[in-house]
C-alpha positions in Angstrom: -24.7 -5.9 33.7 -22.0 -4.8 31.9 -22.0 -1.3 29.9 -20.0 -0.6 26.9 -17.3 2.0 27.8 -14.6 4.0 26.5 -11.8 4.6 28.7 -10.2 8.3 28.9 -6.8 8.8 27.3 -5.2 9.3 30.6 -6.3 5.6 31.2 -5.3 4.1 27.8 -1.8 5.3 28.7 -1.7 4.1 32.0 -0.4 0.5 33.0 -3.3 -1.7 34.1 -1.8 -1.9 37.6 -2.4 2.0 38.1 -5.9 2.4 36.6 -8.6 3.4 38.6 -11.8 3.9 37.0 -13.3 4.4 33.5 -15.9 6.7 32.5 -19.2 6.1 30.5 -20.5 7.5 27.2 -24.3 7.1 26.1 -24.7 4.9 29.2 -28.4 4.7 30.7 -29.3 6.8 34.0 -27.8 5.9 37.3 -25.8 3.3 35.6 -22.0 3.2 37.0 -19.4 1.9 35.1 -17.3 -1.0 36.2 -14.6 -0.6 38.4 -11.0 -0.8 37.9 -11.1 -4.2 39.7 -13.5 -5.6 37.0 -11.0 -4.5 34.2 -8.5 -6.4 35.7 -8.0 -10.1 35.9 -8.1 -11.6 39.5 -4.5 -11.8 41.0 -4.7 -15.5 41.8 -5.6 -16.4 38.0 -2.4 -14.5 36.6 0.6 -16.9 35.4 4.2 -15.7 35.2 3.8 -15.1 31.7 0.7 -12.9 32.2 2.7 -10.9 34.9 5.7 -10.4 32.3 3.2 -9.3 29.7 1.9 -6.7 31.9 5.2 -5.3 32.6 5.9 -4.9 29.0 6.1 -1.5 27.7 3.8 -1.5 24.8 2.8 0.3 21.7 0.0 3.1 22.7 -2.7 1.4 20.6 -2.3 -1.7 22.5 -2.1 -0.4 26.0 -5.9 -0.2 26.8 -6.8 -3.1 28.3 -9.5 -5.7 27.2 -12.5 -5.9 29.2 -12.8 -9.3 31.2 -14.6 -10.8 34.1 -13.0 -11.5 37.2 -15.1 -14.2 38.6 -17.7 -16.7 36.8 -20.5 -15.0 39.0 -19.8 -11.9 37.0 -21.5 -13.6 33.7 -24.8 -12.5 32.8 -27.1 -15.1 31.2 -26.5 -13.2 28.0 -22.5 -13.4 28.8 -22.5 -17.0 29.5 -24.7 -17.8 26.4 -22.1 -15.5 24.2 -19.2 -17.4 25.8 -20.9 -20.7 24.7 -21.5 -19.7 21.3 -17.7 -18.6 21.0 -16.7 -22.0 22.3 -19.3 -23.8 19.9 -17.9 -21.7 16.9 -14.2 -22.6 17.6 -15.3 -26.3 17.7 -17.1 -25.8 14.3 -13.7 -24.3 13.1 -11.8 -27.3 13.9 -14.4 -30.0 13.0 -16.2 -27.9 10.2 -19.6 -28.4 11.6 -22.7 -26.3 11.2 -21.7 -24.1 13.9 -21.3 -21.2 11.7 -25.1 -21.5 10.9 -25.9 -21.4 14.5 -23.9 -18.3 15.0 -25.3 -16.6 12.2 -28.7 -16.9 13.5 -27.9 -15.8 17.0 -25.6 -12.9 16.7 -28.6 -10.8 15.7 -30.0 -11.4 19.5 -26.6 -11.2 21.4 -24.7 -9.0 19.2 -25.1 -5.7 17.3 -27.3 -6.9 14.2 -27.4 -3.4 12.2 -26.6 -3.6 8.8 -26.4 -1.5 5.7 -27.9 -4.0 3.6 -27.2 -7.5 1.8 -24.7 -6.1 -0.7 -22.9 -4.1 2.2 -22.6 -6.7 5.1 -18.9 -7.6 4.3 -17.6 -4.6 2.8 -15.5 -3.8 6.2 -15.2 -7.0 7.5 -11.7 -8.6 7.5 -11.3 -11.3 4.8 -9.1 -13.1 7.0 -11.5 -13.6 9.8 -14.2 -14.6 7.5 -12.2 -18.0 6.5 -10.7 -18.6 9.9 -13.2 -17.6 12.5 -16.9 -18.1 11.7 -17.8 -16.9 15.0 -17.0 -13.3 13.8 -18.7 -13.4 10.2 -21.0 -10.6 9.8 -19.9 -8.6 12.6 -19.6 -5.1 11.7 -16.6 -2.5 12.3 -17.9 0.2 14.6 -16.5 3.7 15.9 -15.8 4.0 20.0 -17.7 1.0 20.8 -17.1 -1.9 22.9 -19.1 -5.2 22.9 -18.5 -7.9 25.7 -19.5 -11.0 24.5 -16.9 -13.9 24.6 -14.3 -10.8 24.5 -15.4 -9.0 21.1 -14.0 -5.3 21.5 -13.8 -2.3 19.3 -11.9 0.7 19.8 -11.9 3.9 17.4 -13.0 1.6 14.6 -10.1 -1.2 15.2 -12.2 -4.3 15.9 -10.7 -7.0 17.4 -12.0 -10.3 18.2 -10.7 -11.9 21.5 -11.5 -15.3 23.1 -12.9 -15.5 26.8 -10.0 -15.3 29.3 -10.4 -18.8 30.8 -10.1 -20.2 27.2 -7.2 -17.7 26.4 -5.3 -19.3 29.2 -5.0 -22.7 27.3 -4.2 -21.2 23.9 -1.8 -18.3 24.4 1.4 -19.0 22.4 4.7 -17.5 23.5 4.7 -14.5 21.0 1.0 -13.9 20.5 -0.9 -10.7 21.2 -3.4 -11.2 24.6 -6.3 -11.9 22.2 -6.9 -12.4 18.6 -5.6 -9.2 16.4 -6.7 -8.5 13.1 -3.6 -7.3 11.7 -1.7 -10.1 13.3 -4.1 -12.8 11.8 -3.8 -11.1 8.4 0.3 -11.3 8.8 -0.1 -15.2 9.5 -2.1 -15.7 6.5 0.1 -13.9 4.7 3.1 -16.2 6.0 0.7 -19.0 5.1 0.6 -18.2 1.5 3.9 -17.0 0.9 6.2 -18.9 3.2 4.3 -22.0 4.6 7.6 -23.7 5.7 7.8 -21.0 8.3 4.4 -21.9 9.9 5.3 -22.9 13.5 8.4 -21.3 13.7 7.4 -17.8 13.6 5.2 -15.7 15.9 3.9 -12.1 15.7 3.0 -9.6 18.3 2.1 -5.7 18.2 3.4 -5.1 21.7 6.6 -3.3 21.0 8.4 -0.1 22.1 9.1 2.2 19.3 11.9 5.2 19.3 9.1 7.6 17.9 6.1 7.7 16.5 6.7 6.6 13.1 6.4 2.8 13.6 9.0 -0.2 14.1 9.7 -3.7 14.1 11.9 -6.0 16.3 12.9 -9.7 16.1 13.9 -11.9 19.0 14.2 -15.9 19.7 11.5 -16.6 22.4 11.9 -20.1 23.2 11.9 -21.8 19.9 9.7 -19.4 18.3 11.1 -16.3 16.0 9.1 -13.6 17.8 8.5 -10.5 15.6 6.9 -7.4 17.2 5.6 -4.5 15.1 3.6 -1.8 15.7 1.3 -2.9 12.8 0.6 -5.6 10.3 2.8 -3.8 7.8 5.5 -3.6 10.3 5.1 -7.2 11.1 5.3 -8.2 7.4 8.2 -5.8 7.0 10.1 -7.8 9.7 9.2 -10.9 8.3 11.0 -9.9 4.9 13.7 -8.0 6.7 14.4 -11.3 8.8 14.3 -13.5 5.4 16.8 -11.2 3.4 19.3 -10.5 6.2 19.0 -13.8 8.3 18.2 -16.2 5.7 19.6 -14.8 2.5 16.3 -15.0 0.7 13.9 -12.7 -0.4 10.2 -12.4 -1.9 9.5 -10.4 -5.1 7.0 -10.4 -7.9 6.2 -13.8 -9.1 7.4 -12.9 -12.7 10.8 -11.4 -11.6 11.7 -14.4 -9.5 9.1 -14.7 -6.5 9.8 -16.4 -3.5 13.7 -17.2 -3.0 14.2 -19.1 0.4 16.5 -22.2 1.0 15.1 -24.7 3.6 17.8 -24.1 6.2 16.1 -20.9 7.3 14.9 -21.4 10.9 16.1 -24.7 11.2 17.5 -26.0 14.6 21.0 -24.8 13.9 20.0 -21.6 12.3 18.0 -21.0 15.4 20.9 -21.0 17.7 22.6 -18.6 15.6 19.9 -16.1 15.5 19.6 -16.7 19.2 23.2 -15.7 19.9 22.7 -12.5 18.2 21.5 -9.1 20.0 17.6 -8.5 19.3 17.1 -6.7 15.9 15.2 -3.5 16.0 14.5 -1.3 13.2 12.6 1.9 13.4 10.8 3.9 10.5 12.8 6.9 9.6 9.3 8.4 8.3 5.8 7.4 9.2 4.6 6.8 5.6 5.8 4.4 2.8 3.9 5.4 -0.5 2.9 3.1 -3.6 1.9 3.5 -7.0 1.4 5.9 -9.5 -1.8 7.4 -11.1 -1.2 5.4 -14.2 0.1 2.2 -12.8 -3.4 1.2 -13.0 -3.6 1.2 -16.5 0.0 0.2 -17.5 0.0 -2.9 -15.2 -3.2 -3.4 -13.4 -5.9 -2.9 -15.9 -6.7 -6.4 -16.2 -5.8 -7.8 -12.8 -8.0 -10.3 -10.9 -8.1 -10.9 -7.5 -5.4 -13.6 -7.1 -2.9 -11.1 -8.7 -4.2 -8.2 -6.4 -3.7 -10.4 -3.6 -0.2 -11.1 -4.7 0.5 -7.6 -5.0 -1.2 -6.5 -1.4 1.3 -9.2 0.2 4.2 -7.6 -2.0 3.2 -4.2 -0.6 3.0 -5.3 3.0 6.5 -7.3 3.2 8.0 -4.1 1.7 6.7 -1.7 4.1 4.0 0.1 2.2 1.4 1.7 4.5 -0.1 4.2 2.0 -1.3 3.0 -1.4 -3.5 4.2 -4.1 -6.9 2.5 -4.3 -8.2 3.8 -7.5 -10.2 0.8 -8.9 -13.8 0.8 -9.1 -14.2 4.9 -8.8 -16.3 4.4 -12.3 -19.1 2.7 -10.4 -19.1 5.5 -8.0 -19.2 8.0 -11.0 -22.2 6.2 -12.5 -24.1 6.7 -9.2 -23.4 10.3 -9.1 -24.1 11.2 -12.5 -27.4 9.3 -12.3 -28.3 11.2 -9.2 -27.3 14.4 -11.2 -29.9 13.1 -13.9 -27.8 11.3 -16.3 -28.0 8.0 -17.3 -25.3 5.3 -18.0 -25.6 5.8 -21.8 -24.7 9.5 -21.4 -21.2 8.4 -20.0 -20.5 6.2 -23.2 -18.6 8.7 -24.7 -16.9 9.9 -21.4 -15.1 7.0 -20.0 -12.1 5.7 -21.6 -11.5 2.0 -22.5 -10.1 -0.2 -19.8 -6.2 0.2 -20.9 -6.6 3.9 -20.8 -8.6 4.7 -17.8 -6.1 6.6 -16.0 -5.8 9.4 -18.4 -9.5 9.5 -18.9 -9.8 10.1 -15.0 -6.8 12.7 -15.3 -9.0 14.8 -17.9 -6.3 14.1 -20.6 -8.7 12.2 -22.9 -12.3 10.9 -23.0 -14.2 8.0 -24.4 -10.9 7.0 -26.1 -10.9 3.2 -27.2 -14.7 2.9 -25.2 -17.3 2.3 -24.6 -16.5 1.0 -20.9 -18.4 -2.5 -20.4 -20.6 -2.3 -17.6 -19.5 -5.9 -16.5 -16.0 -4.2 -16.1 -17.2 -1.3 -14.0 -19.1 -3.5 -11.7 -16.3 -6.2 -11.4 -14.1 -3.2 -10.8 -16.1 -2.1 -7.9 -16.2 -5.7 -6.4 -12.8 -6.1 -6.9 -12.0 -2.6 -4.9 -13.9 -3.9 -2.1 -11.8 -6.7 -1.6 -8.7 -4.7 -2.1 -9.6 -2.2 0.3 -10.5 -4.5 2.9 -7.1 -6.6 2.5 -5.3 -3.3 2.8 -7.2 -2.3 6.0 -6.4 -5.6 8.0 -2.8 -5.2 6.7 -2.6 -1.7 8.3 -2.3 0.1 5.0 -4.3 3.2 4.6 -6.0 3.4 1.0 -5.8 6.5 -0.9 -8.9 7.1 -3.1 -9.8 9.6 -5.6 -11.4 13.0 -5.3 -13.4 15.1 -7.7 -11.1 17.1 -10.3 -13.7 19.0 -12.1 -14.1 16.8 -15.4 -17.5 16.3 -16.8 -18.9 14.3 -19.5 -20.4 16.3 -22.7 -24.2 15.4 -21.8 -23.7 17.2 -18.3 -23.9 20.7 -20.1 -27.3 20.0 -21.9 -28.9 19.4 -18.5 -26.9 22.2 -16.7 -26.4 24.7 -19.7 -25.5 27.6 -17.0 -22.7 25.6 -15.4 -19.3 27.5 -15.6 -17.0 25.2 -17.6 -13.6 25.6 -20.0 -12.3 23.5 -22.3 -9.2 21.8 -21.5 -6.4 22.1 -23.9 -5.5 19.4 -26.2 -3.5 16.7 -24.8 -0.9 14.8 -27.0 -2.2 15.8 -30.5 -5.5 13.7 -29.9 -8.2 14.5 -32.0 -10.8 16.9 -30.3 -13.4 14.4 -29.9 -11.0 12.5 -27.7 -9.6 15.1 -25.9 -10.3 18.9 -24.7 -12.4 17.5 -21.8 -14.8 20.0 -20.0 -13.6 21.2 -16.9 -16.0 22.6 -14.3 -14.7 25.8 -12.5 -14.4 25.1 -8.9 -15.8 28.4 -7.9 -19.0 27.2 -9.5 -21.2 25.8 -6.7 -21.9 22.5 -8.5 -18.2 21.8 -8.2 -18.6 21.5 -4.0 -22.1 19.6 -4.6 -20.6 17.0 -7.1 -17.1 16.6 -5.1 -18.9 16.3 -1.8 -21.2 13.8 -3.3 -18.3 11.7 -4.9 -16.7 11.3 -1.5 -19.8 10.3 0.4 -20.8 7.6 -2.1 -17.1 6.6 -2.3 -17.0 6.2 1.9 -20.5 4.4 1.9 -19.4 1.7 -0.9 -15.8 1.2 0.0 -15.7 2.3 3.7 -13.7 4.7 5.4 -10.6 5.4 7.7 -9.6 7.7 10.6 -7.7 9.8 8.3 -9.2 10.1 4.5 -6.6 10.6 1.9 -8.0 11.6 -1.5 -5.7 12.0 -4.8 -6.7 14.6 -6.9 -4.8 16.3 -10.0 -6.7 19.0 -11.4 -3.7 20.4 -13.7 -1.8 17.3 -14.6 -0.1 17.9 -17.9 -2.6 20.6 -18.6 -1.8 24.4 -18.0 -4.4 26.2 -16.0 -6.1 28.7 -17.7 -5.0 31.6 -15.8 -1.4 32.1 -14.1 -2.9 34.5 -11.5 -1.5 33.3 -7.9 -4.8 34.5 -6.1 -7.0 32.6 -8.8 -4.7 29.3 -8.1 -5.2 29.8 -4.2 -9.0 30.0 -4.7 -9.1 27.0 -7.1 -7.2 24.7 -4.8 -9.5 26.0 -1.8 -12.5 24.8 -3.7 -11.3 21.6 -4.7 -10.3 20.9 -1.0 -13.5 22.2 0.3 -15.4 19.6 -1.6 -13.3 17.1 -0.2 -13.7 18.1 3.3 -17.3 18.7 3.0 -17.6 14.8 2.2 -14.9 13.7 4.6 -14.0 16.1 7.6 -10.5 14.4 8.0 -9.9 14.6 4.4 -6.1 15.1 3.2 -5.5 16.0 -0.4 -2.7 14.0 -1.8 -1.2 16.0 -5.0 1.6 14.8 -7.4 4.1 17.5 -7.6 5.0 16.1 -11.0 3.1 19.4 -12.8 5.7 21.5 -11.2 8.5 19.4 -13.3 6.6 18.6 -16.2 5.3 22.1 -16.9 8.1 23.9 -15.1 7.9 26.8 -17.7 4.3 27.7 -16.3 4.9 26.8 -12.5 7.3 29.2 -11.0 7.4 30.1 -7.4 4.6 32.5 -7.1 2.0 29.9 -9.0 3.5 27.0 -6.8 2.8 29.0 -3.7 -0.5 30.2 -4.9 -1.8 26.6 -5.2 -0.3 25.1 -2.1 -1.8 28.0 0.3 -5.2 27.4 -0.8 -5.3 24.3 1.5 -5.3 24.2 5.3 -1.7 23.3 6.7 -2.0 19.8 7.5 -4.5 18.9 4.9 -2.1 18.8 1.8 0.3 16.0 1.0 2.8 16.4 -1.8 4.5 13.6 -3.7 7.9 14.5 -4.9 7.3 12.1 -7.8 10.5 12.1 -9.6 12.7 12.7 -6.7 15.9 10.4 -7.7 16.6 12.7 -10.7 14.5 15.9 -10.2 14.0 16.5 -6.5 11.3 19.4 -6.4 11.5 19.8 -2.6 14.9 21.1 -3.3 13.9 24.1 -5.9 10.8 24.8 -3.9 12.3 25.3 -0.1 10.7 21.9 0.6 7.6 22.8 -0.8 7.2 26.0 1.2 6.8 23.7 4.4 4.2 21.5 3.2 4.8 17.9 4.0 6.0 15.7 1.1 7.0 12.2 0.2 10.5 11.7 -1.4 9.5 9.3 -4.3 11.2 7.1 -7.2 9.7 7.0 -10.3 12.3 5.0 -12.0 10.2 4.3 -15.2 7.7 5.1 -17.7 5.2 3.2 -19.6 6.6 0.1 -18.0 9.5 -0.4 -20.5 11.8 -3.2 -20.3 15.4 -1.9 -19.5 18.0 -2.5 -16.7 18.6 0.9 -15.3 18.2 2.7 -11.9 20.3 5.4 -10.1 21.1 3.4 -7.2 23.4 6.0 -5.5 20.7 8.8 -5.8 18.1 6.4 -4.3 20.3 5.3 -1.4 21.3 8.7 -0.4 18.2 11.0 -1.2 16.0 10.3 1.5 18.6 10.5 4.7 19.5 13.8 3.0 16.3 15.2 2.7 15.8 14.0 6.4 19.2 15.3 7.5 18.5 18.9 6.1 15.6 19.4 8.3 12.9 19.4 5.5 9.4 18.7 5.7 9.6 15.1 4.4 7.0 12.9 6.0 7.6 9.5 3.8 9.3 7.8 1.1 7.4 6.2 -2.0 7.8 4.0 -5.2 5.8 5.7 -8.1 6.7 3.7 -11.3 4.4 3.8 -14.3 4.8 -0.1 -14.8 5.6 -2.7 -12.5 7.5 -6.3 -12.6 10.9 -5.2 -13.7 14.4 -4.2 -12.1 13.2 -5.5 -8.8 16.9 -4.8 -7.1 15.8 -1.1 -7.5 12.5 -1.8 -5.3 14.4 -3.5 -2.7 16.4 -0.8 -2.3 13.9 1.9 -2.3 11.6 -0.1 0.2 14.6 -0.5 2.7 15.0 3.4 2.7 12.0 3.8 5.0 13.9 2.1 7.8 17.4 3.4 7.3 18.9 6.1 9.0 21.7 6.3 6.3 22.6 5.5 3.0 23.6 1.7 2.7 27.4 0.8 1.3 26.1 -0.2 -1.9 29.2 -2.4 -2.7 28.2 -4.4 0.6 24.6 -3.9 0.0 24.9 -5.3 -3.9 27.1 -8.1 -2.8 24.4 -9.4 0.1 21.9 -8.9 -2.5 23.5 -11.2 -5.0 23.0 -14.2 -2.2 19.6 -13.1 -1.3 18.5 -12.9 -4.9 18.9 -16.8 -5.4 17.8 -17.9 -2.0 21.2 -18.3 -0.4 22.5 -20.7 -3.3 26.1 -19.3 -3.9 28.2 -18.9 -7.1 31.3 -16.6 -7.0 30.7 -15.2 -10.4 27.2 -14.1 -9.4 28.7 -11.4 -6.9 30.7 -10.6 -9.6 27.8 -10.1 -12.0 25.8 -7.7 -9.7 29.1 -5.8 -9.0 29.4 -5.3 -12.9 25.4 -4.3 -13.0 26.1 -1.9 -9.8 28.7 0.0 -11.7 26.7 0.1 -15.0 23.2 0.1 -15.1 22.6 0.7 -11.4 25.3 3.4 -11.1 25.1 7.1 -10.9 23.3 8.3 -13.9 22.8 11.7 -15.4 19.4 13.6 -15.1 17.1 12.4 -17.7 13.6 11.3 -18.8 13.8 7.7 -18.5 11.4 6.7 -21.3 13.4 3.8 -23.1 12.9 3.1 -26.8 15.7 1.1 -28.0 15.9 0.5 -31.8 14.2 -2.9 -31.6 10.9 -1.6 -30.4 11.2 1.9 -32.0 9.3 2.8 -35.3 12.0 2.4 -38.2 13.4 5.7 -39.6 16.3 7.0 -41.6 17.0 9.9 -39.6 17.4 10.3 -36.1 14.5 12.4 -35.4 12.3 10.0 -37.4 13.3 7.2 -34.9 13.0 9.7 -32.2 13.4 8.2 -28.5 14.9 5.0 -30.3 18.2 6.6 -30.6 18.3 7.8 -27.1 19.6 4.4 -25.9 20.4 5.5 -22.2 24.1 4.5 -22.6 25.5 6.6 -19.7 27.5 3.6 -18.6 29.9 1.1 -20.0 28.0 -1.3 -22.0 30.7 -3.8 -21.8 30.2 -4.3 -18.2 26.7 -5.5 -18.9 28.3 -8.0 -21.4 30.6 -9.1 -18.5 27.6 -9.6 -16.2 25.9 -11.8 -18.9 29.1 -13.8 -19.2 29.3 -14.3 -15.3 25.6 -15.4 -14.9 26.2 -18.1 -17.5 29.0 -19.4 -15.3 26.4 -19.8 -12.9 24.0 -21.7 -14.6 24.9 -25.1 -13.2 24.8 -23.9 -9.7 21.9 -21.6 -9.7 19.9 -22.7 -12.8 17.1 -23.8 -10.9 16.4 -20.6 -9.4 13.4 -18.6 -11.1 15.2 -15.4 -10.1 18.4 -16.5 -12.0 16.2 -17.6 -14.8 14.6 -14.3 -14.8 18.1 -12.4 -14.6 19.7 -14.3 -17.3 17.1 -13.4 -19.8 16.8 -9.8 -18.6 20.7 -9.3 -18.9 20.8 -10.9 -22.2 17.9 -9.0 -23.4 19.7 -6.1 -22.2 22.8 -6.6 -24.3 20.8 -7.4 -27.3 18.7 -4.5 -27.2 21.5 -2.0 -27.3 23.3 -3.7 -29.8 20.3 -3.1 -32.3 21.9 0.4 -32.4 24.6 -0.8 -34.3 22.6 -2.5 -36.7 20.6 0.4 -37.5 23.6 2.4 -38.0 24.7 -0.1 -40.6 21.6 -0.1 -42.7 21.5 3.6 -43.0 24.9 3.7 -44.1 24.4 1.3 -46.8 21.3 2.8 -47.9 23.2 6.4 -48.1 25.9 4.7 -50.0 23.1 3.2 -52.4 25.0 -0.1 -51.6 22.2 -3.0 -52.5 24.3 -5.6 -51.4 25.8 -4.5 -48.2 22.1 -3.1 -47.1 20.7 -6.6 -47.7 23.5 -8.1 -45.3 22.7 -5.5 -42.9 19.2 -5.9 -43.0 19.4 -9.8 -42.5 21.6 -9.2 -39.5 19.2 -6.9 -38.0 16.1 -9.1 -38.6 18.3 -12.0 -37.0 18.8 -9.8 -34.1 15.1 -9.5 -33.5 14.5 -13.1 -34.3 17.2 -14.1 -31.7 15.7 -11.8 -29.0 12.3 -13.2 -29.5 13.7 -16.7 -28.8 15.2 -15.5 -25.5 12.2 -13.8 -24.4 10.1 -16.7 -25.2 11.8 -19.0 -22.6 10.7 -16.8 -19.6 7.1 -16.2 -18.4 8.0 -12.7 -17.4 8.8 -11.7 -21.0 5.7 -13.0 -22.9 3.1 -11.4 -24.7 0.4 -14.1 -24.2 -0.4 -13.3 -20.3 -1.2 -9.6 -21.0 -3.6 -10.5 -23.9 -5.1 -13.2 -22.1 -5.8 -11.3 -18.9 -7.8 -8.7 -20.9 -10.0 -11.3 -22.3 -10.5 -12.6 -19.1 -12.6 -9.7 -18.3 -15.1 -10.0 -21.4 -18.5 -11.6 -20.8 -19.2 -12.0 -24.5 -17.5 -12.0 -27.8 -18.0 -8.3 -28.6 -16.5 -7.6 -25.1 -13.6 -9.9 -25.8 -12.7 -8.3 -29.2 -12.9 -4.8 -27.6 -10.7 -5.8 -24.5 -8.1 -7.4 -26.5 -7.9 -4.4 -28.7 -7.4 -2.1 -25.8 -4.7 -4.2 -24.6 -2.7 -4.5 -28.1 -3.3 -0.5 -28.7 -1.7 0.2 -25.3 1.6 -1.4 -26.0 1.8 0.0 -29.5 0.3 2.9 -31.1 -1.2 4.2 -27.9 -3.2 7.0 -29.0 -4.2 8.6 -32.4 -4.2 12.0 -34.0 -5.9 13.7 -37.0 -3.2 13.0 -39.0 -3.2 9.0 -38.0 -0.1 9.4 -36.1 0.5 9.8 -32.6 2.7 11.6 -30.0 2.7 8.4 -27.9 3.7 5.8 -30.3 5.5 3.0 -28.8 5.6 5.1 -25.3 4.5 1.8 -23.4 6.5 -0.5 -25.6 7.4 -4.0 -24.1 10.1 -6.7 -24.9 8.1 -9.5 -25.2 8.2 -12.8 -26.6 5.4 -13.1 -29.5 5.1 -9.4 -29.4 8.8 -8.8 -31.1 8.3 -11.6 -33.6 4.6 -10.6 -34.9 4.9 -6.8 -34.5 8.2 -5.3 -34.2 10.4 -7.6 -36.4 7.8 -7.5 -39.0 7.5 -3.5 -38.8 11.2 -3.4 -39.5 10.9 -6.1 -42.3 8.4 -3.7 -44.1 10.9 -0.8 -43.7 13.7 -2.8 -45.0 11.7 -3.8 -48.0 10.8 -0.2 -48.7 14.7 1.0 -48.7 15.5 -1.9 -51.1 12.8 -0.9 -53.7 14.2 2.7 -53.3 17.7 1.6 -54.2 15.9 -0.5 -57.2 13.8 2.0 -58.5 16.3 4.7 -57.9 13.6 6.9 -56.0 13.8 9.1 -52.8 12.9 8.1 -49.6 9.4 9.3 -48.6 9.0 9.7 -44.9 5.5 10.6 -44.9 4.2 7.6 -47.0 6.3 5.5 -44.8 4.7 7.0 -41.5 1.6 6.4 -43.2 2.1 2.7 -43.8 3.5 2.1 -40.4 0.6 3.3 -38.7 -1.8 1.3 -40.9 0.1 -1.8 -40.2 0.1 -1.0 -36.4 -3.6 -0.4 -36.5 -4.2 -3.6 -38.4 -2.2 -5.6 -35.9 -4.0 -4.2 -32.9 -7.6 -5.6 -34.6 -6.2 -9.3 -34.8 -7.3 -12.1 -32.4 -4.2 -14.3 -32.8 -3.5 -16.1 -29.7 -0.1 -16.2 -28.1 1.4 -18.5 -25.7 1.1 -18.2 -21.9 4.1 -20.4 -21.1 7.6 -20.3 -21.7 9.2 -22.4 -24.6 12.8 -23.6 -25.5 15.7 -24.1 -23.2 16.5 -20.9 -21.5 20.3 -21.8 -20.6 21.2 -23.4 -24.0 19.5 -20.5 -25.9 21.4 -17.9 -23.6 24.7 -19.6 -24.3 24.4 -20.0 -27.8 23.4 -16.0 -27.9 26.3 -15.1 -26.1 28.6 -16.9 -28.1 27.1 -15.3 -31.1 26.8 -11.4 -30.0 29.2 -10.6 -27.2 32.4 -10.0 -29.0 30.4 -7.7 -31.2 28.8 -5.9 -28.2 32.0 -5.1 -26.7 33.2 -3.2 -29.8 33.0 0.7 -29.0 30.4 2.3 -31.5 32.4 4.7 -33.7 
């Protein structure tokens, strides 16, 4: 009989022809391992194709030969039965027969039937295989284990279903791996979802030789198939997207910002010959890791996503090379289990968990209970969603980053554990104490390790685990520690890490280096070194979160030798503004690599998504670029890729103007964008606050030129969804910056006590806001309706529907509250959306203008405090409304754009006084 074996490392790294013998683990006494001859196919069965494959130099993970039987006599009765069941299952797939039920009943006899439980049975099984291969339904991912029944094998947690060798001879394609690889299958399904027109024209294989250990992809034409080879599913998907961009003049971005752009000539017969004539394309990763997400992205963008939207985002991640990403959904489900085990119940957590739109800041200990309570249905639904998310990540080859315990506790905890060593964290952003000043458990308290370990263990049980476990923990995010002693900070980080490591021996702590920038008065070199020294080398990974503007690796001697990821933060609060320092993004990672720093990855860490797609295309490419691209050439090519190969002479001119303006080199700055249209009205610059920091470091006239150039391409590019988005976005940018001029006209008329001029200037400002709303309403990417409707989709009853919608409305307007009613975060997460512009922003400006006119009429002084109170009251009233807004665009986009360009372009070109 055959025994499950693990090949030693020297065999796994040796060609098959040199393999002699394997060793057995956990074998019964006096039973020998099958010889090398059993592990190899007989020479007479090897085709030319098999010989060619065996001679290829392949990646280490694929070298270990699959177990196969040399002659039919080697099949045992059980082996023959299993082979028969595999064949039946494949037939069941083709004819949709009841074969899957037969398999499910027999797998417990011939396979491994050990299960966690009904609710856990699919948590670590590939979604791709469940649908496509019924034969492998219900099989569990296991470590260091190989099962031989029709070819199923699993190596170190990497399960790989294969068909019997006799069947494989008839089904092997030109470019496929020898068997069925879960990551290859996942990328095939991605292609079927995103570019089905290429099915049958593209093949994938993980047999590739990389120049280093970081991963790579390469593309060649083999027979009539484009063969993409990559070291993982992420590299395969990245190779596909790289080919679409550079050989087909297409790309795939977020659906709201343009989606798929691809012309029908990609990989037709003529194009195939053109590609065949070129040398093979090969690209190696310059660093091992490509990281994605900010800890607050899950609130600003993802709070109300369903699986369909998540699936699209995971496809986007794979296509853009992401192999390490935050997976924060569903953690409240784990916290409920942990605190219940500690003696609390769900009701005790009602004033601890923040509302759905504010969970990120509750998780970081900034606030507690704000906009809650968090519905139980949302907690359970997010946990179910998380299982799908991490399963899909793993079949792509993306490693999820889970949360860890940072020390924040609910109030009720202290009633059960009065001896616990806790401190109240400092107030955050002037919130009322009831919603802030969270209790922080001292990491030196024995309870810290107990809770932290329990959390990690339950997280691994519910959502699975990986070879290396990454955990995001931010104990001091935007909150100063109680002591600045480096020894205290070192012991604190040691205690935090010990809790992680006890729950997962492979744990790597992922820490945001944002605190070294945001609280730079506190974090001096001794304090930074102290907190870093507390974690063993190799178990701490830092995110240089805002490296395109404030690279911390330069000021900390490359984080004193600790590995870090160079990240592009780009935006705060998900504001709509065209901007991005392309030169810094293109040059930053190559400079860090060339300087012999401790860089191990590049990353994208925006607070909000679905805007400025050009910056994310550029940043994602830096993972595979050895040196900075020539941006003039890169933007010229992007202007063609952006519209799926459709050409218009002026589209290139438009993107050249944008490259020299909004995407040019910019000064260091905090990129919170609050232009006049979305700012709270005020008479003084300090009152308007961020609204007068209009981010105008560039020549605004070039943006007006870009708007005109795009309008000239209306006939040629008008059917492209990406062009439609860009036309609205550039027009919105021009009008938004124009608002500052109208504000100056209003305030000047008020100070001169000129009622007639105030009425004229005020009417013009309100007209601008109305026109912006008309323009924004022509594209689905700029609508309020989808945000509100997605929030309500998570509600299970009318009460939850009201609560969910209020969360969504509150985040994008008032954000928080304070004892005085106002908040330091008002309009921080502003959005320029159709419906929001007319119902909220324009109405708020109208109220302010009425107040100014009344001041002049009654000869009274301007009362700032009274106006602030009135504005806050109006905002709170708006957040409590339930008016529905359109989810589909309205109006003729091209016609409205032409009208507004003719109305405003000349005035927009006039320089400010």
